N, C-alpha and C positions, 0 to 999 in steps of 0.2 A: 534716671532723670530726677533731679532734686524736686522737693515739693513746691518750691518757689517757681521753678521752670514749668512744672506741670500746671500750676495755677495760672501762670501767664499764658500758656498755650490754650488752656480752656477758655480764658477770657477772650483771647484773640478769636478763637473759633466761634464763641457766642456772638461777638461783634460781627463777624463775617456772615453768620446766619441771619442776624437782624438786618444787616445792610442789603442783603439780597431782596428783601421785601420792603424795607423802610429806608429810602434814600438819605434821610437826615442823619443816619448812622454812618454814612460813608466817610465823613470827615474824620471822626474819631477812629474808625477802623484803619484808615490809611496812616494816620499819625501813630497808632499803636503798632501797625505792621512794620513800619520803617525801622523801629528800634527792637523788634522782636527777633528771637533766634529762630531760624528756619533750617530745614534739613533738605539736602539734595543727595541724589545717588551718585557715588564716586566711582571712578574706574582706575585705569593705569596712571602711573605717575609720570610717564613720558608723553609730552604733548604731541597731538596729531592735528594736521591742518583742518580736518572736518569736524573737530570737536572743540568745545570751549575751554581754554586753559584759564585757570584761576591763579593769579600771581600775587597772592597776599598770604600772610600767616593765617592758617586755618587749622581746623581739627580734622584728622582723618582717622577713622576707626574701622578695623576689621578684626573683631575678637580682641581688641585692645585699643590703646590710644597712642597717637603719635603726633608730635608737633612738627609742622613743616616750617622751614625758615622762609622769610620773604624772598621772592624771586623763584621759588620752586613752582614748576608747572604741574597742575593737577587736572585730569580730565573728568568731566561729569557726563552722565548719561542724558541723552535726549530721547524723547518718545515722539510718536506721530499720531495725529488724529486720523479718522477714517478717510478724510479727504486728502491726506498727505501732508497737512500742515505740521511742520516740525516744531516742537516746543520743549522747554526745559521743565520737568516736573519738580516742584518743591513742596515742602510739607510743614505744617505748623507744629508737629510733634513727632516723636518716634513711633507712637502708636498709629498715627495717620500714615506714616511712611510704610510701616509693616503691613497695614491693611491693604496697601496698593500693590504689594509684590508677593510672589509666591515662593521666594527662596531668599536666603540670607545674602546681603549685599553690603559692600563698603558704602559709607555715607559721610557727608561733610556737614558740620554744624557751623553756621556763621550768621551774622546779623543780616537781615533782609536788605538794609540800605547798602551794605558792602556787596552783597550778591547782585543787586540791581546795577550798581556802578561797574562791576567787573564783567557783567554779561550784557552790556549795552547792545541793542539791536536784536536780542532774542525775544521770542514770545515765551512767557512763563504761565504755567497753570498751577495755582495753589490748591493742594489737596485733590488732585485728579483721581477719578474712580470712586470718590466718596460722594454721599448725597448732596453736600454743599461744597462747591468748588468755585474758584474765581480765576478767570482768564485775565492776564495782564499783557496787553499788546505793547510793542516797543515804544509807541508814542505815549501810552499810559505811563510807562516806567520813566520815560524822560521827563514828563510833566511832574510826576511824584517827586523825583529828585530835585527838580527846580523849585517846586512849591514847598517841599520838605515836610511841613507839618500843618495841620488844620485843627481847628477847635470846634468840637461838636456843639458847644454852648452857643455859638454864634453862626451856625449854619442854617440857612433857610432855603426853601424851594421857591422858584419863581419861573416865569416864562423866559425863554432865552432872549437876551437883549438884542441880538441879531439872529433872527430865525434862520436856521440852516436848511433852506428850501431844497437844495440839491440832495442833501442827506436824507431828508424826509421822503423825497420822491424815490430814491434808491431803496430805502427801507420798505416803502409801500409795495414796491415790486416784489421784494423778498417775502414779505408777510402775506402777500396774496396767494402764495403757494402753501400756506399753512392755515387750513380751516380751523385749527384749534385756537388761533389768536382772535380774540374778540375785538379788542381795541388797543391802540398804542399812542403814547404821548412822548413828546420831547420837552424836557424842562431843564433847568439848571440849578445846581446846588451852589449857593453863594456863601463864602466866608466873609462876613461883612467888614470886620476891622481891616483885613488885608485886601479887601476888594478882589479876592480870588474866586473863580468859579469854574465849574466844569459841567459838561452836559450829562444828562441822565435820559436814557431810553427806558421807558416803563411799559411793560406789556401785561395785558390781561389775557391769561392763557387757561384753557380748559385742559385738565389732566397734566401729564408730564411735560415740563417746559424745557428740559435740558437741551434737547436737540435744536429747538427753535431759537433758544437764547444763544447757543453756540454759532449757528448759521447766521443769525442776525448780527452778532458781534463781528464775525468775519466780514460780512458785507459792509458794515459800518466802518470798519477799520480802513477800508479803501477810500473813504471820503473824509476822514478826520485828519486834520493836519497835525504836525508835530507840536503845535502850540495849544492843542486841545486835549482834554482828558474826557473820555466817554465811558460812562458806566451803564450797565444793564441791570434792571431789576424787574421783579414780577410783583404786580400789585393786585389786590382784591378790593375793589372800590366799595363793596358792600360791608366791609369791616370798618371798625372805628380806628382812627389814627390820623396823625398829621398828614402823612403822605396821601392816604385815601381821601381825605377832605380836599386836598389840593387837586387831585386828579378828577374827583367827582365834579368839581366846579370849572375845570379847564377843558376846552374842546380838544378831542384827540386829532391827530393828523391822519389816523387810519382807523377804519371800522370794518368789521367782517363783511358787511354788505357791499362795501366798496371793493373788497378783494375779489368778489365774484365778477364785478365789472372789469377790474384790472386784468383778471385772468383771460377775459375775452378780448380786451382791447388794451394791451400793455403800454401803448404809446399815449393814452389819454389819462393823465394823472392830475388830479386836483388836490388842493389843500384847503381844509375848512378852518 
């Protein structure tokens, strides 16, 4: 990998790490991701109905380099989560890819925007098995391709213009099963000049947050329409920062004490 590609990958990984806890970085992360080179695990060159064929000129490497002509079908590997959810793993760098596998494998390198367009309808996870990863649901990818690029300098946090009450109630039920979740908020990130916005679910979590973020994201995906983009992030309100200031002054839709009540009476759900 060239020094320039390595630097670009590190920058993207830094942005992703910041976006996990600071929603205002989501805009620039997505804009950078769309034009970034990402890596996916490749398989046979003969298409199969149950795997995703890529039909565009791409790079294929297995101990060497080979250019595929447009129209050639290439199969890529899918993995499964513990709950059976099937997803396409993709990686910000070769080092991230190698850290996730235990043996040599063929891989493909292509722009994230092209990958998203060619694998429409698939769930993707960026850098699975690493400390910082990102789930992209099909509706997220559709919205990213539609919005294309956003500018960090003009992104702000605000309360949702139309509060998603049914989503909040569904999430409250899910969070009530996780005592490690202290509070949860729904907000929106707005790109002011383009008047574009997407929802943010922010969780205050004790200890490891990976499992609860994944389960909550799966639950939320059932209530988010194709015209919405929903991001998950973990916040620590006792720290300094723009996001923390916003959530410290905004009432949560869920608190741990409510979760105990929900666990006893799941049909009685309120919103503060």
